[in-house]
Phi, psi and omega in degrees: 000318182297320180299318180296320177294322183292321178296318181293320180297318180293320177296319178295321180295316179289324176296318179297319176296324179294316177302315181297320182294317181296316178303310184294324177295315180295318179296323178291322177296320176296318179295320176297317175300315181298321181292313183301315178296318181299315180296319176300314179298319180297316181295321182296313179298319181294329183263358189298331182267003176288133183294143176263132179286123181273125176287145172287110185161220185265153169270114181274105180278070183267058182297136175232129181099203185251159176256129181225162176295311186224105180303141175286333177250131185290165179305318181301313179295324176299314176293322177299327182300319177278329188276321187268306192246348181066079180307131186284342183224097184288347182283351174274351184295139177251132184247129179288126182306312190287334175292321181295312182296317178297322179297315179296318183289326175290325177294332180305321179252007179278118183296338179284335187260124186248357180179174177237139171244122178270109176249092193253022184302322186253015178279125185258356171115193181181174177292161187294324178299323179292315176303319182296321179295315174298318179300324178297316178297320178298314180304312177302319178297314178295323182290341180288352183101355178267141187276159175232130180239142180233139175215143177200152170288320177214148173239127172283173180298316179297314180301312182298324183301315179288321180301330182295344177276358181281154175292324181219137178242125174256137179231141174300141180304336180251016182265190182202164174237117190271076173266116184223351184105182180248151177212153171237145177220135178232158173271142178243134194237009183305309182295324177293319179294322176296320177293326181273357178060039177269130181266121177252122179259110187247133178233129185204160170226132180125120183298324185261009183287082190275003185297332184264356180304321176309332180272343186253334185224176176248006177204178182280139177288156176305321183292319176296319180298313181300316182290316180295322180300320178301304189284327178289330175292324179292320177300316179294322179296317177297323179295304183296320180296322179293315181297317180301317178296318180294321182267358179055047173228176181275160178299328177290329173288328177293310179216101184282351186114158188299315185292319178292325173298315181292321177302312179297321175295316178302321184292324183259012175082018173088010184280105182290320181297313182293323175302316179299316178299309180299325183281352181083014180285330178232168182261330186199145173265122185210144177285164178301320179296321180291320178292316174308318177295321178294321177288326177296318178300328185272315187254352177094164185264130176257107182299327185289313179270348184060045182205181178293159178291126181196152172239125175297147179297339180280341177256357181278113187280130175273150178296143180298135176276151177303139182293330175241120179257175177246354171238119179277136171249113186242134185261138165236086188242102179124179177296145185268125181231165179279148177092206183282157182284141173234155184308131179083003182237154170259107178280126182301316178294315183298311183294320178297319180293328176290320177298317179299316179301315177298320181296326184271350182276118185297332179291332185277120180256345179203161184233129170253121173261114177270113185254126171218072194217141175276003184098200182159228181301132176293318179297313180296318183296323180287331172301313176294314183302314181300319181289326176291321176297322180294322179293320178293320177296333180280000176096010178262112180300137181245125176242129174260127175251108184273136181263231182292323183223139167211062191252154177053246179297337175292327174278330176306309180292346180275345190299328183283356188294146171292333186204133179244128179239130178234152170283156174303339182256009176293139174264119182217191185082235187048049184278100182190167184228145175213162174217147181224134174225121181255138174235157188234026182298322180293321178299317183289331184288334174295338183262358181082025177249128182229160178240135176212158181174192182233159179209155179280344182201146174304330181293339182269346188271057182248126175204146179297341180265007177227157180292149184289124178301151182297326180293324178292319175298321177296316175301313179302313179299319177298315182296320181292318180293328174292321176299317180296320180297315177304316180300311180300315182295319177298316179299311183299319181293314184285335184253007179056049179233170173272156175306321182295322179294320178293322186295324183295334183250001180264242180057027179083006186281139180268136180237147169283166177305321182296317179290325182293322179295318180295324181276357176087015180278338178227163183269330185203159171262135180175198181229197185295329175299320180295323179296316179301310181300321180289318179300316179298318179298315181291327181267001182052055177254126184277325180236086183297133173229125184271140172243111186271126179270098179222148182294133172260111183294145173281172180302316184292326177296322180295319182292303188285332178297318180295317177299321181290321178295323178295319178296320180295326178291326185272318192305312181306314183294323180296312180296323180295331181281341183252337183272145171302144184307311182302316181299319178297320177300316175300318181293321181296317182292325180291326179288335185278352176270095196299130171090334188297319181251017178259193184291110172250093193238028180295132183295338179254009178061033180245134185225140172241093189217143173249110181272343178280350188279346199273336186225108175242122183247000000 
């Protein structure tokens, strides 16, 4: 018996030592990785100010990932991702819109740059106003006399939109251009919540406030369908019209309709590339080797890279901006939440602090608030709005530049502006309020779990494990109606309308920038350049200089942020390989409903948010 215990003790001792060894090994690997990343970051920062030699030749617009107003991961982290660890999914990369436009405009007058090559294979897209702004810069470059060439094996709709600004578009003989139109899709959970016996208490104001419909229905309501059909049709019209103008063909030739497209394919045997050539969508069908030779003939042979002379847009150094500008540019990019800012979110306290800093800065004469948000917390939106109103009251003109979205809370924070500018394709309006509280008392009861207790008032007896008291429901609905009234009054005051006039175009309805202009919700149609000119005009500035308010990461942020970026790049592909395809598609769609599964932390559970504005495919 003693021998048996000795054997068991030895086994336990060696097993314990093995566990300790594995633990120490993993920790040492993590420490080694941390040291390597830290050294890499330090070396990158040390060499960041060294000038990059620009090659005589093309600017290679080899965009990878998506275009956003303000990346959640900084440029430094993005570059480190490829240099240090090699990010496994470049399509997750976020590219700052204004850096891209500035690079194209700088290249227009750069004697070293003789043309642009659009290499868009890894470009995942962006909202329509962002693509239009890049397209404007490409048109300026082309009008300067320098050529633009585009090539692809296949073009998505976003890729082709930018490619259409080129002087010449090459397509692989076995390639295609995927023009199919726009669509929106949302998940609806009513039946799921019923099966899970989750009680959803929904409070809202607005006929078209469809943000809460996923909790109430299994499909889109007729009112939401009618409203969304209008704005998505306008976006598609803007898209097709611009491409038709670029290619000097008709809108019907760009996209003749599904049945006509199918008939044309049947006629030519299903050859997608030949269809694109016959329709005038591309100029020539050519293999990669043939295109390379054409570009070498134009830009010359680079012995070192064994390719045509070119400088990647990621290596193209922008001229340094002045440290002190006279126009502050502050971003509200993402869902609006209470508290400090986190990546991909608009923190009410953080944004208000930036506006206050600009208000108190003697060098700043005007403020541009760049809004690209579906909205969010009413409390956080009001925090930002109050600070913006204070800046205007202090005599500093405020101009709002709307990006892809400035809806619900995004419009709320825009109301104090002296002037509001939207793109024709901006999604704005969605003036409405809602609140949601879920409880699981029915779910727990099926497991034999119940909640009971005492309270001094029905208003105090609130728990996720109990049905919401009727009195609390009444308070919530009154609060939501008050929030809607405040929203209407803010809009009416800022737009010089009556509350009744605002209510007719509110009710949660989404409008494009063009409709918003017709309805008096914005002052002018334009882009960021229009906003800069207006801010300079209002502040009587002869030479506008922009001061961008953006977070500067610390050394620790760079190190841990890069590791987080790498994990984010690897994890989705890992999950995709182990999850069934339908489940992965559902997870992807859930992520694309902005703000719904992120931090919803309004202290009064009141939200001004448009969930249908975030994803157009």
